[in-house]
Backbone as numpy.savetxt, mean C-alpha at the origin, in Angstrom:
# Nx Ny Nz CAx CAy CAz Cx Cy Cz
-5.26 -24.72 -1.23 -5.20 -23.27 -1.39 -3.80 -22.86 -1.85
-3.73 -21.84 -2.71 -2.44 -21.33 -3.13 -1.97 -20.25 -2.15
-0.77 -19.71 -2.38 -0.18 -18.74 -1.45 -1.05 -17.49 -1.31
-1.67 -17.05 -2.39 -2.51 -15.85 -2.33 -3.73 -16.12 -1.44
-4.35 -17.27 -1.64 -5.52 -17.63 -0.82 -5.14 -17.82 0.64
-3.97 -18.40 0.90 -3.53 -18.60 2.28 -3.24 -17.26 2.96
-2.65 -16.32 2.22 -2.39 -15.00 2.81 -3.69 -14.23 3.00
-4.66 -14.43 2.13 -5.98 -13.82 2.32 -6.60 -14.34 3.62
-6.53 -15.65 3.84 -7.08 -16.24 5.06 -6.37 -15.72 6.30
-5.04 -15.58 6.21 -4.28 -15.06 7.35 -4.65 -13.61 7.64
-4.76 -12.80 6.60 -5.16 -11.40 6.78 -6.56 -11.31 7.36
-7.45 -12.15 6.86 -8.82 -12.17 7.37 -8.84 -12.51 8.86
-8.02 -13.47 9.25 -7.95 -13.88 10.65 -7.42 -12.76 11.54
-6.32 -12.13 11.14 -5.66 -11.14 12.00 -6.29 -9.76 11.95
-7.04 -9.46 10.91 -7.76 -8.17 10.85 -9.21 -8.32 11.31
-9.60 -9.54 11.68 -10.98 -9.82 12.09 -11.39 -8.91 13.26
-12.55 -8.29 13.13 -13.08 -7.44 14.20 -12.53 -6.03 14.20
-11.57 -5.74 13.32 -10.98 -4.40 13.23 -11.69 -3.65 12.11
-11.95 -2.37 12.35 -12.63 -1.55 11.35 -11.68 -0.49 10.80
-11.95 -0.06 9.58 -11.20 1.04 8.98 -11.55 2.33 9.70
-10.60 3.24 9.77 -10.88 4.55 10.36 -11.86 5.28 9.47
-12.71 6.07 10.08 -13.68 6.84 9.30 -15.09 6.36 9.58
-15.99 6.78 8.72 -17.41 6.47 8.89 -17.75 5.10 8.32
-18.82 4.56 8.79 -19.40 3.40 8.16 -19.06 2.05 8.72
-18.20 1.95 9.69 -17.86 0.66 10.29 -17.46 -0.37 9.23
-16.56 0.04 8.35 -16.09 -0.85 7.28 -15.04 -1.80 7.86
-15.22 -3.11 7.68 -14.21 -4.05 8.18 -12.84 -3.77 7.54
-11.79 -3.89 8.33 -10.45 -3.55 7.85 -10.06 -4.38 6.63
-10.51 -5.62 6.57 -10.13 -6.52 5.48 -10.52 -5.95 4.11
-11.47 -5.00 4.09 -11.85 -4.37 2.83 -10.66 -3.65 2.19
-9.73 -3.17 3.02 -8.59 -2.44 2.46 -7.62 -3.37 1.72
-7.10 -4.44 2.35 -6.23 -5.31 1.55 -6.96 -5.91 0.34
-8.25 -6.16 0.49 -9.03 -6.67 -0.64 -8.99 -5.67 -1.80
-9.13 -4.38 -1.49 -9.10 -3.34 -2.52 -7.71 -3.24 -3.16
-6.66 -3.39 -2.36 -5.29 -3.34 -2.90 -5.06 -4.50 -3.86
-5.49 -5.68 -3.48 -5.37 -6.85 -4.37 -6.17 -6.61 -5.66
-7.38 -6.09 -5.52 -8.22 -5.83 -6.71 -7.54 -4.82 -7.63
-6.89 -3.81 -7.05 -6.19 -2.81 -7.88 -5.04 -3.46 -8.64
-4.27 -4.30 -7.96 -3.17 -4.99 -8.63 -3.69 -5.87 -9.77
-4.81 -6.54 -9.53 -5.40 -7.38 -10.58 -5.91 -6.52 -11.73
-6.45 -5.33 -11.42 -6.90 -4.42 -12.48 -5.72 -3.95 -13.34
-4.54 -3.90 -12.75 -3.34 -3.53 -13.49 -2.77 -4.71 -14.28
-3.33 -5.90 -14.11 -2.92 -7.04 -14.90 -2.23 -8.17 -14.16
-2.07 -8.04 -12.85 -1.44 -9.14 -12.10 -2.42 -10.31 -11.97
-1.86 -11.52 -11.96 -2.67 -12.72 -11.79 -2.05 -13.59 -10.71
-2.87 -14.43 -10.12 -2.37 -15.34 -9.08 -1.36 -16.33 -9.65
-1.52 -16.70 -10.90 -0.61 -17.65 -11.51 0.75 -17.01 -11.80
0.75 -15.84 -12.38 2.00 -15.19 -12.78 2.63 -14.33 -11.69
1.83 -13.81 -10.76 2.32 -12.84 -9.76 1.89 -13.20 -8.34
2.13 -14.44 -7.89 1.63 -14.82 -6.57 2.26 -14.04 -5.41
3.54 -13.69 -5.52 4.20 -13.01 -4.39 3.63 -11.62 -4.15
3.56 -10.73 -5.16 3.01 -9.41 -4.86 1.54 -9.45 -4.42
0.77 -10.37 -4.97 -0.63 -10.46 -4.53 -0.71 -10.97 -3.10
0.15 -11.91 -2.73 0.19 -12.39 -1.34 0.65 -11.28 -0.41
1.65 -10.51 -0.83 2.12 -9.38 -0.04 1.00 -8.35 0.14
0.23 -8.13 -0.92 -0.88 -7.16 -0.82 -1.87 -7.58 0.26
-2.17 -8.87 0.35 -3.08 -9.33 1.41 -2.48 -9.07 2.78
-1.16 -9.24 2.90 -0.54 -9.12 4.21 0.19 -7.83 4.48
0.04 -6.82 3.61 0.90 -5.65 3.71 0.78 -4.87 5.01
-0.33 -4.97 5.72 -0.48 -4.25 6.99 -0.38 -5.17 8.21
-0.11 -6.44 8.02 -0.11 -7.37 9.14 0.97 -7.05 10.18
2.20 -6.83 9.75 3.28 -6.58 10.70 3.10 -5.22 11.36
2.69 -4.24 10.58 2.53 -2.88 11.10 1.35 -2.74 12.06
0.25 -3.45 11.79 -0.99 -3.20 12.52 -1.48 -4.33 13.42
-0.81 -5.48 13.39 -1.27 -6.60 14.23 -0.06 -7.19 14.96
-0.35 -8.20 15.76 0.73 -8.91 16.47 0.96 -10.29 15.86
0.72 -10.40 14.56 0.90 -11.69 13.90 2.35 -12.16 14.06
2.55 -13.40 14.45 3.92 -13.92 14.52 4.49 -14.08 13.10
5.75 -13.76 12.94 6.41 -13.90 11.64 6.25 -15.32 11.11
6.31 -16.29 11.99 6.21 -17.68 11.55 4.86 -17.97 10.91
3.81 -17.26 11.32 2.50 -17.45 10.69 2.51 -17.00 9.23
3.20 -15.90 8.97 3.32 -15.41 7.59 4.16 -16.39 6.78
5.29 -16.80 7.34 6.17 -17.72 6.64 5.46 -19.04 6.32
4.69 -19.55 7.28 3.96 -20.80 7.06 2.87 -20.63 6.01
2.12 -19.53 6.08 1.04 -19.31 5.12 1.59 -19.17 3.71
2.76 -18.53 3.59 3.33 -18.28 2.27 4.11 -19.48 1.72
4.33 -20.48 2.55 4.96 -21.72 2.09 6.28 -21.48 1.39
6.46 -22.04 0.17 7.74 -21.90 -0.51 8.07 -20.44 -0.89
7.08 -19.57 -0.85 7.30 -18.15 -1.15 7.52 -17.34 0.14
7.61 -18.05 1.29 7.62 -17.40 2.59 8.58 -16.26 2.75
9.84 -16.47 2.41 10.84 -15.42 2.61 10.54 -14.21 1.74
10.20 -14.43 0.47 9.90 -13.31 -0.43 8.66 -12.54 0.04
7.63 -13.25 0.48 6.42 -12.57 0.96 6.73 -11.78 2.23
7.43 -12.40 3.17 7.76 -11.71 4.41 8.64 -10.49 4.15
9.65 -10.63 3.29 10.49 -9.48 2.94 9.68 -8.37 2.29
8.74 -8.75 1.42 7.88 -7.75 0.77 7.06 -6.99 1.79
6.50 -7.71 2.75 5.71 -7.06 3.80 6.59 -6.13 4.62
7.82 -6.56 4.92 8.71 -5.71 5.71 9.08 -4.44 4.96
9.26 -4.52 3.64 9.49 -3.30 2.86 8.36 -2.30 3.06
7.14 -2.80 3.17 5.96 -1.94 3.23 5.57 -1.54 4.65
6.31 -2.02 5.63 6.00 -1.74 7.03 6.72 -0.48 7.47
5.94 0.54 7.83 6.52 1.80 8.31 6.71 1.72 9.81
7.91 2.05 10.25 8.22 2.09 11.67 9.04 3.33 11.94
8.48 4.26 12.67 9.14 5.54 12.94 10.55 5.36 13.52
10.79 4.42 14.46 12.14 4.27 15.01 13.21 3.86 13.99
12.79 3.36 12.82 13.78 2.99 11.80 14.46 4.21 11.18
13.94 5.40 11.49 14.46 6.63 10.90 14.85 7.60 12.02
15.91 7.26 12.77 16.27 8.07 13.94 16.71 9.49 13.61
17.13 9.74 12.37 17.57 11.08 12.01 16.40 11.97 11.57
15.22 11.40 11.45 14.06 12.18 11.01 13.68 13.22 12.06
13.29 14.40 11.58 12.90 15.50 12.47 11.56 15.22 13.16
10.65 14.58 12.43 9.32 14.31 12.95 8.70 13.16 12.15
7.44 12.86 12.43 6.76 11.74 11.77 6.70 11.95 10.25
6.38 13.18 9.82 6.28 13.45 8.39 7.62 13.25 7.68
8.70 13.67 8.33 10.03 13.50 7.76 10.38 12.01 7.69
10.02 11.26 8.72 10.26 9.81 8.71 9.47 9.15 7.58
8.24 9.59 7.38 7.42 9.05 6.29 8.06 9.35 4.94
8.60 10.55 4.78 9.28 10.92 3.54 10.49 10.02 3.30
11.28 9.79 4.35 12.46 8.92 4.22 12.04 7.48 3.87
10.94 7.04 4.47 10.40 5.70 4.18 10.01 5.60 2.70
9.30 6.61 2.19 8.88 6.61 0.78 10.10 6.64 -0.14
11.12 7.42 0.21 12.32 7.49 -0.61 13.04 6.13 -0.64
13.08 5.46 0.52 13.71 4.13 0.56 12.95 3.14 -0.31
11.61 3.16 -0.22 10.81 2.27 -1.07 11.06 2.54 -2.55
11.07 3.81 -2.92 11.27 4.19 -4.32 12.61 3.71 -4.83
13.60 3.73 -3.98 14.97 3.39 -4.35 15.26 1.89 -4.27
14.72 1.21 -3.24 15.16 -0.15 -2.92 14.14 -1.27 -3.11
12.88 -0.97 -3.01 11.88 -2.04 -3.06 11.90 -2.73 -4.42
11.76 -4.05 -4.45 11.63 -4.73 -5.74 10.44 -4.12 -6.51
10.54 -4.04 -7.83 9.50 -3.37 -8.62 8.06 -3.82 -8.33
7.84 -5.13 -8.18 6.46 -5.59 -7.93 6.00 -5.21 -6.52
6.93 -5.07 -5.57 6.56 -4.62 -4.22 6.27 -3.13 -4.25
7.02 -2.38 -5.06 6.71 -0.96 -5.28 5.28 -0.82 -5.81
4.88 -1.74 -6.69 3.51 -1.71 -7.22 2.48 -1.92 -6.11
2.79 -2.79 -5.14 1.86 -3.00 -4.02 1.70 -1.69 -3.26
2.81 -0.97 -3.03 2.72 0.31 -2.31 1.93 1.33 -3.12
2.13 1.36 -4.42 1.36 2.28 -5.26 -0.13 1.95 -5.19
-0.47 0.66 -5.25 -1.88 0.26 -5.15 -2.45 0.64 -3.79
-1.66 0.46 -2.75 -2.08 0.85 -1.40 -2.36 2.35 -1.34
-1.47 3.15 -1.90 -1.64 4.60 -1.87 -2.85 5.02 -2.70
-3.06 4.37 -3.85 -4.24 4.65 -4.68 -5.52 4.36 -3.89
-5.58 3.19 -3.26 -6.79 2.80 -2.52 -7.05 3.71 -1.34
-6.00 4.07 -0.60 -6.18 4.98 0.53 -6.62 6.37 0.06
-6.04 6.84 -1.04 -6.44 8.15 -1.57 -7.92 8.13 -1.95
-8.35 7.06 -2.60 -9.78 6.95 -2.96 -10.66 6.94 -1.72
-10.20 6.27 -0.65 -10.97 6.27 0.60 -11.08 7.68 1.16
-9.98 8.45 1.11 -10.02 9.84 1.60 -10.92 10.71 0.73
-11.03 10.38 -0.56 -11.93 11.13 -1.44 -13.38 10.88 -1.04
-13.68 9.64 -0.68 -15.05 9.29 -0.28 -15.39 9.84 1.10
-14.40 9.86 1.98 -14.63 10.21 3.38 -13.44 11.00 3.92
-13.31 12.29 3.48 -12.16 13.06 3.96 -12.24 13.29 5.47
-11.10 13.23 6.14 -11.11 13.50 7.58 -11.71 14.87 7.86
-12.44 14.97 8.95 -13.10 16.23 9.30 -12.06 17.36 9.37
-12.38 18.45 8.71 -11.51 19.61 8.71 -10.33 19.51 7.76
-10.26 18.45 6.95 -9.14 18.28 6.01 -9.66 18.01 4.60
-10.32 18.99 3.97 -10.86 18.74 2.64 -9.79 18.48 1.59
-8.55 18.90 1.83 -7.48 18.68 0.86 -6.67 17.42 1.17
-7.12 16.62 2.11 -6.39 15.42 2.51 -6.05 14.50 1.33
-6.98 14.23 0.39 -6.60 13.33 -0.71 -5.40 13.84 -1.52
-5.37 15.14 -1.84 -4.25 15.69 -2.60 -2.97 15.67 -1.78
-3.06 16.05 -0.52 -1.89 16.05 0.35 -1.33 14.63 0.50
-2.23 13.68 0.70 -1.83 12.28 0.88 -1.13 11.75 -0.37
-1.65 12.11 -1.53 -1.02 11.66 -2.77 0.35 12.33 -2.94
0.45 13.62 -2.58 1.75 14.31 -2.66 2.77 13.70 -1.70
2.34 13.19 -0.57 3.27 12.55 0.36 3.94 11.34 -0.27
3.33 10.81 -1.31 3.88 9.66 -2.02 4.72 10.07 -3.23
5.07 11.36 -3.34 5.84 11.82 -4.50 7.07 10.97 -4.79
7.84 10.53 -3.78 9.01 9.71 -4.11 8.65 8.41 -4.86
7.56 7.76 -4.45 7.22 6.52 -5.16 6.53 6.82 -6.49
5.83 7.96 -6.57 5.23 8.33 -7.85 6.32 8.66 -8.86
7.43 9.24 -8.39 8.55 9.56 -9.27 9.29 8.30 -9.72
9.04 7.19 -9.05 9.71 5.93 -9.39 8.87 5.05 -10.32
7.87 5.63 -10.96 7.02 4.84 -11.86 7.82 4.14 -12.96
8.97 4.68 -13.30 9.80 4.04 -14.34 10.30 2.67 -13.89
10.24 2.39 -12.59 10.68 1.08 -12.08 9.58 0.02 -12.14
8.35 0.43 -12.46 7.24 -0.52 -12.57 7.51 -1.43 -13.77
7.33 -2.75 -13.61 7.55 -3.65 -14.75 6.77 -3.21 -15.99
7.41 -3.29 -17.13 6.86 -2.73 -18.37 5.48 -3.25 -18.72
5.18 -4.51 -18.38 3.87 -5.05 -18.74 2.72 -4.41 -17.97
3.06 -3.69 -16.88 2.03 -3.04 -16.07 2.10 -1.52 -16.15
3.16 -0.98 -16.73 3.46 0.45 -16.65 2.33 1.35 -17.16
1.76 1.02 -18.31 0.72 1.89 -18.89 -0.51 1.94 -17.99
-0.92 0.81 -17.46 -2.11 0.77 -16.60 -1.87 1.51 -15.29
-0.69 1.32 -14.69 -0.37 2.01 -13.44 -0.34 3.51 -13.67
0.36 3.93 -14.72 0.47 5.36 -15.01 -0.90 5.99 -15.26
-1.76 5.30 -16.00 -3.10 5.83 -16.28 -3.90 6.00 -14.99
-3.80 5.03 -14.08 -4.50 5.13 -12.80 -3.99 6.31 -11.99
-2.68 6.44 -11.88 -2.08 7.52 -11.09 -2.44 8.88 -11.69
-2.32 9.03 -13.01 -2.65 10.31 -13.65 -4.12 10.66 -13.47
-5.00 9.67 -13.60 -6.43 9.91 -13.38 -6.71 10.35 -11.95
-6.07 9.70 -11.00 -6.26 10.04 -9.59 -5.73 11.45 -9.30
-4.59 11.79 -9.89 -4.04 13.14 -9.71 -5.05 14.19 -10.17
-5.67 13.96 -11.32 -6.68 14.92 -11.82 -7.86 15.01 -10.87
-8.31 13.87 -10.37 -9.48 13.85 -9.49 -9.25 14.60 -8.19
-8.05 14.52 -7.63 -7.80 15.15 -6.32 -7.24 16.57 -6.43
-7.01 17.05 -7.64 -6.42 18.38 -7.80 -4.96 18.41 -7.38
-4.26 17.35 -7.71 -2.85 17.17 -7.33 -1.99 18.37 -7.75
-2.15 18.83 -8.99 -1.30 19.90 -9.51 -1.59 21.26 -8.89
-2.78 21.44 -8.34 -3.12 22.74 -7.75 -2.92 22.78 -6.24
-2.60 21.63 -5.63 -2.42 21.59 -4.18 -1.07 22.16 -3.78
-1.06 22.95 -2.72 0.19 23.43 -2.11 0.05 23.27 -0.61
1.18 23.20 0.12 1.08 23.07 1.58 0.23 24.14 2.23
0.17 25.33 1.65 -0.65 26.39 2.24 -2.14 26.15 2.03
-2.49 25.13 1.21 -3.90 24.82 0.96 -4.54 24.07 2.12
-3.74 23.71 3.12 -4.28 22.95 4.26 -5.13 23.86 5.12
């Protein structure tokens, strides 16, 4: 197995029995699978882009499970440090932002840090994650939050503004996906008072 397949197996193991929030009892593993599929739709391949695809499989492991770091390092083999660092970039932890006023402010600071510091291919993993989550909210908006998809996409404004950092070979496909999603959710017409 290559690093992508090993990280898929690790994600499958640690997300086993966990379901996505919302209706339908969807296994959690469907989410990293969708993120990987989005990256592949943008042109990434296991041969040319093993690290970001491996990170996509494991992007929620540290945040949502008790997976030991050594398990990630072992699964990723010679790519271990890069994969683990990529996952850590994508791991949101409220205590990392002690100056934040509240959770939303901490999330904004997290997005700004990703936009500024994350390696370009790891930024793409976060963009794919945000795209997939937005699509999930479009299919199944939280009760009482019909504007959730637009609000959720707006919360990612710092990383959306960093599209110029996406590697050039993927830029057109990423931009087309983001622009299409913006139109679908009414991104330009959403305001905080629309909640």
